[in-house]
C-alpha positions in Angstrom: -42.3 -0.9 38.0 -42.3 2.8 37.3 -41.5 5.2 40.1 -42.0 8.9 40.3 -38.8 10.0 42.1 -40.3 13.4 42.9 -37.4 15.1 41.4 -39.0 17.7 39.1 -41.2 15.1 37.4 -38.8 12.4 36.4 -40.1 8.8 36.3 -37.6 6.1 36.9 -37.9 2.4 36.0 -35.1 0.1 37.1 -34.0 -3.3 35.7 -36.4 -3.2 32.8 -36.2 -6.4 30.7 -35.0 -5.9 27.1 -35.2 -9.1 25.1 -32.6 -9.9 22.5 -33.1 -11.9 19.3 -31.7 -15.1 20.9 -33.9 -14.8 24.0 -31.2 -13.3 26.3 -32.6 -10.7 28.6 -30.6 -7.5 29.1 -31.6 -5.1 31.9 -31.9 -1.3 31.6 -32.8 1.7 33.7 -35.3 4.1 32.2 -35.5 7.8 33.1 -38.3 9.7 31.4 -40.3 12.9 31.8 -43.4 12.7 34.0 -45.6 14.2 31.2 -48.0 13.0 28.6 -46.8 12.3 25.0 -43.9 10.6 23.3 -40.3 11.8 23.4 -37.0 11.1 21.5 -34.8 8.7 23.4 -31.1 8.4 24.2 -29.5 5.0 24.7 -26.3 4.3 26.6 -25.1 0.7 26.6 -22.3 -0.1 29.0 -20.2 -2.9 30.5 -19.4 -0.8 33.5 -22.7 -1.0 35.4 -25.6 1.0 34.2 -26.1 4.4 35.8 -28.9 4.8 38.4 -29.2 8.5 37.9 -27.5 11.6 36.7 -29.6 12.4 33.7 -32.0 14.9 35.1 -30.7 17.6 32.8 -31.3 15.4 29.7 -34.8 14.4 30.9 -35.8 18.0 31.6 -34.6 18.8 28.1 -37.3 16.5 26.8 -35.5 13.1 26.4 -36.1 9.6 27.6 -32.7 8.2 28.8 -32.0 4.5 28.9 -28.9 3.0 30.4 -28.3 -0.7 29.9 -26.0 -3.4 31.2 -24.5 -5.1 28.2 -24.5 -8.9 27.8 -22.9 -10.8 30.7 -22.5 -7.7 32.9 -24.2 -6.9 36.2 -28.0 -7.4 35.9 -28.0 -8.7 32.3 -28.0 -12.3 31.2 -25.5 -14.0 28.9 -21.8 -14.4 28.7 -19.5 -11.3 28.5 -17.0 -11.2 25.6 -14.3 -8.6 25.8 -13.8 -6.2 22.9 -10.5 -7.7 22.0 -12.1 -10.1 19.5 -14.0 -9.1 16.4 -17.4 -10.9 17.0 -18.7 -10.1 20.5 -22.4 -10.0 19.7 -22.6 -6.4 20.8 -23.5 -5.1 17.4 -26.7 -7.3 17.2 -27.5 -6.6 20.9 -27.2 -2.9 20.2 -29.4 -3.1 17.1 -32.1 -4.9 19.1 -31.9 -2.5 21.9 -32.4 0.6 19.6 -35.4 -1.0 18.0 -36.9 -2.2 21.3 -36.6 1.4 22.6 -38.2 2.9 19.5 -41.3 0.8 20.1 -41.9 1.8 23.7 -45.0 3.8 24.4 -43.0 6.8 25.7 -40.7 7.0 22.6 -41.6 8.8 19.4 -39.5 6.5 17.4 -36.3 8.6 17.2 -33.3 7.2 19.0 -29.8 8.6 19.6 -26.9 6.8 21.3 -24.3 8.4 23.5 -21.4 7.7 25.8 -17.6 7.6 25.9 -14.8 5.0 25.5 -16.1 1.4 25.7 -19.7 2.9 25.6 -18.7 4.6 22.4 -17.3 1.4 21.0 -20.8 -0.1 21.6 -22.3 2.6 19.4 -19.9 2.1 16.5 -20.6 -1.6 16.6 -24.4 -1.2 16.4 -24.4 1.7 13.9 -22.8 -0.4 11.1 -25.9 -2.6 11.2 -28.1 0.5 10.5 -31.1 0.0 12.9 -34.0 1.9 11.2 -34.8 4.1 14.2 -31.2 5.3 14.9 -31.0 9.0 14.0 -27.7 10.3 15.5 -24.7 9.2 17.7 -22.5 10.9 20.2 -19.7 8.2 20.4 -16.6 9.9 21.7 -13.0 9.0 22.7 -12.7 5.5 21.2 -10.0 4.8 18.7 -10.5 3.3 15.2 -8.7 0.2 16.2 -7.6 -1.4 19.5 -4.0 -0.6 18.5 -4.9 3.0 19.1 -5.2 2.2 22.8 -2.4 -0.4 23.1 -0.5 0.4 20.0 3.0 0.8 18.7 3.5 -3.0 19.1 3.9 -2.5 22.9 1.7 -3.4 25.8 0.4 -0.6 28.1 0.2 -2.1 31.6 -0.6 1.1 33.4 -4.1 1.4 32.0 -4.8 -2.1 31.0 -3.9 -4.1 34.1 -5.8 -1.8 36.4 -8.7 -1.9 34.0 -8.7 -5.7 34.1 -8.3 -5.9 37.9 -10.6 -3.2 39.1 -13.1 -2.5 36.3 -13.8 -5.7 34.4 -12.9 -8.5 36.9 -15.0 -7.8 40.0 -18.4 -8.5 38.5 -17.1 -11.5 36.8 -15.6 -12.8 40.0 -19.1 -12.5 41.6 -20.7 -14.3 38.7 -18.1 -17.1 38.8 -18.5 -17.6 42.6 -14.9 -16.4 43.3 -13.9 -14.6 46.5 -14.2 -10.8 46.6 -13.6 -8.1 45.5 -17.0 -8.1 43.8 -17.4 -4.4 43.1 -15.2 -1.8 41.4 -15.0 0.3 44.6 -13.7 -2.7 46.6 -11.2 -3.6 43.9 -9.9 0.0 43.5 -9.3 0.4 47.2 -7.3 -2.8 47.3 -5.3 -1.7 44.2 -4.6 1.8 45.4 -3.8 1.0 49.0 -2.1 -2.4 48.7 -1.5 -4.2 45.5 -0.8 -1.6 42.8 3.0 -1.9 42.9 3.1 -5.7 42.7 0.8 -5.9 39.7 2.5 -3.2 37.7 5.9 -4.9 38.1 4.5 -8.3 37.4 6.6 -10.6 35.1 6.0 -12.2 32.8 2.9 -10.5 31.6 1.7 -13.5 29.7 1.0 -15.2 33.1 -1.0 -12.3 34.6 -4.4 -13.7 33.2 -4.0 -16.6 35.5 -5.1 -14.3 38.3 -8.2 -13.1 36.5 -11.7 -14.7 36.4 -11.7 -17.2 33.5 -14.4 -15.4 31.5 -11.9 -12.5 31.3 -8.7 -14.5 31.4 -9.2 -16.4 28.2 -9.6 -13.2 26.3 -6.7 -11.5 28.1 -4.4 -14.4 27.2 -5.5 -14.2 23.6 -4.9 -10.4 23.6 -1.4 -10.7 24.9 -0.5 -13.3 22.3 -2.0 -11.1 19.5 -1.3 -7.5 20.5 -1.2 -6.2 16.9 -4.2 -8.1 15.6 -7.0 -5.8 14.3 -10.2 -6.6 16.1 -12.5 -3.5 15.8 -12.1 -2.7 12.1 -14.1 0.5 12.3 -12.3 1.6 9.2 -14.5 -1.0 7.4 -17.6 0.0 9.4 -17.7 3.7 8.3 -19.0 2.8 4.8 -22.1 1.1 6.4 -23.0 4.0 8.7 -25.8 6.4 7.8 -26.1 8.7 10.8 -23.8 11.6 11.9 -21.6 11.4 15.0 -20.3 14.0 17.5 -16.9 13.1 18.9 -14.7 14.7 21.6 -11.0 14.0 21.9 -8.1 15.3 23.9 -4.4 15.8 23.2 -3.6 14.0 26.5 -6.1 11.2 26.1 -4.7 7.7 25.6 -7.6 7.1 23.2 -7.0 10.2 21.1 -6.7 8.1 17.9 -10.5 8.7 18.1 -9.8 11.7 15.9 -9.4 9.4 12.9 -13.1 8.7 12.9 -13.8 12.2 11.5 -11.8 11.8 8.2 -13.0 8.2 7.9 -16.6 9.2 8.1 -16.1 12.2 5.8 -14.6 10.0 3.1 -16.5 6.8 3.5 -19.8 7.1 5.3 -22.9 5.7 3.6 -24.9 8.9 3.4 -24.2 12.5 2.6 -25.7 13.4 6.0 -23.2 11.3 7.9 -20.3 12.5 5.7 -21.0 16.2 6.0 -22.4 16.4 9.5 -20.1 14.3 11.6 -18.3 16.7 14.0 -15.2 16.7 16.3 -14.2 18.9 19.2 -10.5 18.6 20.4 -8.8 20.2 23.3 -6.2 19.8 26.1 -8.0 17.0 27.9 -7.4 13.5 29.1 -9.7 10.5 29.1 -12.8 11.8 31.0 -11.6 15.4 31.5 -13.5 17.0 28.6 -14.4 20.6 29.2 -12.1 21.0 32.2 -9.5 23.8 32.3 -7.2 22.4 35.0 -5.3 19.1 35.5 -3.2 19.0 38.6 -1.1 22.1 38.6 -1.5 22.8 34.9 -4.2 25.3 34.0 -5.1 25.9 30.3 -7.3 28.9 31.1 -11.0 29.7 31.2 -11.2 29.4 27.4 -10.6 25.7 27.7 -13.8 25.1 29.6 -16.9 24.0 28.0 -20.3 22.5 29.0 -19.9 18.9 27.7 -23.5 17.8 28.5 -24.9 21.0 27.2 -23.2 20.5 23.8 -24.4 16.9 23.7 -28.0 17.9 24.4 -27.7 20.7 21.7 -26.5 18.0 19.2 -29.5 15.8 19.8 -31.8 18.8 19.8 -30.8 19.3 16.2 -31.1 15.7 15.0 -33.7 14.2 17.2 -36.0 17.2 17.6 -35.3 19.1 14.4 -34.5 22.3 16.2 -32.7 24.8 14.0 -30.0 25.7 16.4 -27.1 26.0 13.9 -25.4 22.7 14.6 -25.6 21.7 11.0 -23.9 25.0 9.9 -21.0 24.7 12.2 -17.5 23.6 10.9 -16.7 19.9 11.2 -13.7 20.6 13.6 -13.2 22.9 16.5 -9.8 22.6 18.2 -8.2 24.4 21.1 -4.7 25.9 20.6 -2.6 25.5 23.8 -0.4 28.5 24.5 -2.8 30.9 22.9 -6.1 30.0 24.7 -7.9 30.2 21.3 -10.3 27.9 19.6 -10.0 27.4 15.8 -12.1 25.7 13.2 -11.2 23.4 10.3 -12.8 21.3 7.6 -11.1 18.1 8.7 -8.4 16.8 11.1 -5.5 17.4 10.8 -6.2 20.8 9.3 -5.1 21.3 5.7 -3.0 24.2 4.5 -0.2 24.1 7.0 3.4 24.6 6.1 6.2 22.2 7.1 9.1 23.2 9.3 12.2 21.1 10.1 14.4 21.3 13.2 17.6 19.4 13.1 19.2 17.8 16.2 22.7 19.0 17.0 25.1 18.7 19.8 28.8 18.3 20.7 28.1 14.8 22.1 26.6 16.1 25.3 22.8 16.5 25.2 22.2 16.0 28.9 21.6 17.3 31.5 19.1 19.8 30.3 21.4 22.7 31.1 23.9 21.3 28.6 21.3 20.3 26.1 21.8 19.9 22.4 20.2 22.2 19.9 17.1 22.2 17.7 18.2 24.2 14.7 17.0 25.1 11.2 20.5 24.5 9.9 21.4 21.0 8.6 24.1 19.4 10.8 27.8 18.9 9.8 30.0 16.3 11.3 29.1 15.8 15.0 29.7 13.1 17.6 26.6 11.1 18.7 24.9 11.5 22.0 24.6 8.4 24.2 22.8 7.1 27.3 22.2 3.9 29.1 18.7 2.4 29.1 18.2 0.1 32.1 14.8 -1.6 32.2 15.3 -2.3 35.9 15.2 1.5 36.3 12.8 2.8 33.6 11.9 6.4 33.0 8.7 6.8 35.0 5.4 7.9 33.6 4.2 11.2 35.1 0.7 10.6 36.2 -1.4 10.0 39.3 -2.4 6.7 40.9 -5.6 6.9 38.8 -3.3 5.8 35.9 -4.8 8.0 33.3 -2.5 9.9 30.9 -2.3 13.6 31.9 -0.6 16.8 30.8 2.7 16.8 32.7 5.6 19.1 33.7 8.7 17.4 32.4 10.9 19.4 34.8 10.1 16.7 37.3 12.3 14.2 35.4 15.3 16.4 34.7 17.3 14.5 37.4 17.4 11.5 35.1 20.5 10.5 33.2 18.7 8.5 30.5 17.0 11.4 28.7 18.6 13.5 25.9 17.5 17.1 25.4 17.5 19.2 22.3 16.2 22.8 22.5 15.8 25.8 20.3 17.2 29.1 21.6 14.5 31.3 23.1 12.0 31.9 20.3 12.1 35.3 18.7 8.6 34.8 17.2 5.7 32.6 18.0 5.5 29.1 16.4 2.1 27.4 16.2 2.4 23.6 15.7 -0.7 21.8 14.6 -1.4 18.1 13.7 1.0 15.2 14.1 4.7 16.1 14.5 7.2 13.5 13.4 10.8 12.6 14.5 13.2 11.0 12.1 15.8 9.5 14.5 19.1 7.9 13.5 20.2 5.7 16.4 21.9 2.5 17.3 21.7 0.2 20.3 23.9 -2.5 21.8 20.7 -4.6 22.0 18.9 -6.6 19.3 15.6 -4.9 20.3 14.9 -1.7 22.3 12.5 1.3 22.4 12.9 5.0 21.5 10.5 7.6 22.8 10.3 11.2 21.5 8.6 14.0 23.3 7.8 17.5 22.2 7.8 20.0 25.1 6.9 23.7 25.4 9.5 25.0 27.8 8.6 28.3 29.5 11.7 29.9 31.1 9.5 31.3 33.9 7.2 28.3 34.3 6.7 24.7 33.4 8.0 22.4 30.7 4.7 21.2 29.3 4.7 17.9 27.5 2.9 18.7 24.2 2.8 15.2 22.6 4.9 12.1 22.3 5.4 9.0 20.3 7.5 5.8 20.5 8.9 3.0 18.3 9.6 -0.6 19.3 12.7 -1.3 17.2 11.6 -4.7 16.0 8.5 -3.1 14.6 10.2 -0.1 13.1 9.2 -1.2 9.6 5.8 -2.7 10.3 3.6 -4.0 13.2 3.1 -7.1 11.0 6.7 -8.1 11.0 9.7 -8.2 13.3 13.1 -6.9 12.2 15.7 -7.2 15.0 18.6 -4.8 15.2 22.2 -5.5 14.5 23.8 -4.2 17.7 25.8 -1.1 17.0 24.4 -0.5 13.5 22.8 2.8 12.9 19.1 2.6 11.8 16.5 5.2 10.8 13.5 5.3 13.1 10.4 7.3 12.1 8.4 8.2 15.2 4.9 9.7 14.7 3.9 11.8 17.7 0.4 12.3 18.9 -2.0 15.0 17.8 -1.5 18.5 19.1 -2.2 22.2 18.6 0.2 24.4 20.6 1.4 27.9 20.1 5.0 28.3 21.4 5.2 31.8 22.7 8.1 34.3 22.3 10.8 33.6 24.8 9.8 29.9 25.1 11.9 27.1 23.8 10.8 24.2 21.7 12.2 21.1 23.3 12.6 17.5 22.1 13.4 14.7 24.5 14.7 11.3 23.5 14.7 8.4 25.9 13.9 4.6 25.9 11.1 4.0 28.4 7.9 5.4 29.8 6.8 3.0 32.5 4.1 1.9 33.3 2.4 3.8 30.5 4.3 1.3 28.2 5.8 -2.0 29.1 9.6 -2.1 29.4 11.5 -3.4 26.4 13.8 -6.0 28.0 16.5 -5.4 25.3 16.9 -9.2 24.7 15.2 -9.5 21.4 12.9 -12.2 22.9 9.2 -11.8 23.5 9.0 -9.2 26.3 5.6 -10.5 27.4 6.9 -14.0 28.0 10.5 -13.2 29.1 11.7 -12.1 32.5 15.3 -11.3 31.9 16.1 -7.5 31.9 19.3 -6.3 30.2 20.7 -2.8 29.9 21.3 -1.3 26.5 23.7 1.4 25.4 21.9 3.8 23.1 23.4 6.3 20.7 21.6 9.1 18.8 23.3 10.4 15.7 23.0 13.8 14.1 25.4 14.5 11.2 25.3 15.1 7.5 25.0 11.3 6.9 22.4 11.0 9.8 20.2 14.1 9.9 18.0 13.3 12.9 15.2 15.9 12.8 11.9 17.0 14.2 9.3 17.8 11.5 6.3 19.9 12.4 3.4 21.5 10.6 2.9 25.1 11.5 0.1 27.6 11.2 0.6 31.3 10.6 
């Protein structure tokens, strides 16, 4: 039943039935202008519980907004299938929902889709089927493949376990007749106040699904057994997509592999419109913090702020209303440069035309604590002793984030008390250095263990302020050559590890130092390598490893960056 909410002429309809091709009924909330005529429509499909409001700005801009519970979630019928397998049925449900919406008497037949993360995943799935009335997308912050969230051959319990327990499980517990918690709010309170510590230190991980409702547990078990299996295959979907997409991504977002969609669409999309008009906006944001300037104590300045919803509405004004607002003439990429407070434009990501710069690791065998750090130098090393540290998985290097368990920009000074981090720094810079794209570390190292991890972090060290983590990467030794195979280490043997760091754009100011940190853990952002060579998800034994990092003429460990003038 339609209801006029009295809020500036917005009509709300709740739990509207949307029939799917197999007869399953999905439920949606509809928000539309209280005015005659037909309007373009925006669809958000979500497994997180459809919104009951919050779209007044979109409706006042002349759009119908529809939020829908996806199959098997909340008010919708059917069985929920987690996105860890390829065929979930969400592509077909999305197609049917777009076409249903286009036929409603309040819609003019032009439909756009919008939403972040899992809601963005829903859009990519349906877009490859090319529903005739889909005109444009705003699918943001979802990687090309599930490995972009839980990648590197490692499990990321900090995000994933809390997501299972507090976001996905409660509604399924209710559906299966299990005891509470039945809502996300109840589950998060229990997690935050009581059970977080026990679940994050749970071992072995392979048994954790036993504590989840079965409709989730069966997919969680399969996921843990097949961490590196591609399930999304959006790299194959691009060639089927005909409409342009607007994406937002953040340097500190655990889903920032979303940036890969741009080049994929530019090179492979089905139409010239989709290839040339897909856009990407990148900045110093985490998952959900787009357009904010401040995260905790770290402030990126007023230039980092932007009006997320305003940009989204402007995007749809161009493609669903045909308003000549200049969106189609703007460059494909806008990215924020940390350290300078400036926005730059590019034709693709990463930007082309950068020059390469190499910094070599050097020390006298003492690269810790930070006051006695090794060097990052432009000169190739001679004969030098290796640096070493002990990695104890019972005492892993802790992740710097809040109890919300979202990746964040962090001040690495907080961990300088640790004895399991090696430091390599440039002297105070005599001129500015702007690093853009994906830095890489070539690390020559050995371990006393048959398997272990190495993490590399690029840090902007302000002598009068913080040591800002710029980006990081890791390698699980057994997967150093490929995620598709396992090559265990020979203990004590020096190996080359290539560590690709995450995306960034950072201008290191004069007087700052470029700092590289090497360690072997980041828990609970990543699961601990047990150093046994056995399956860490099934094994409970934790063994310490003696790690050595080499930097010599024979073993030129180095940091490779792309720099802009």
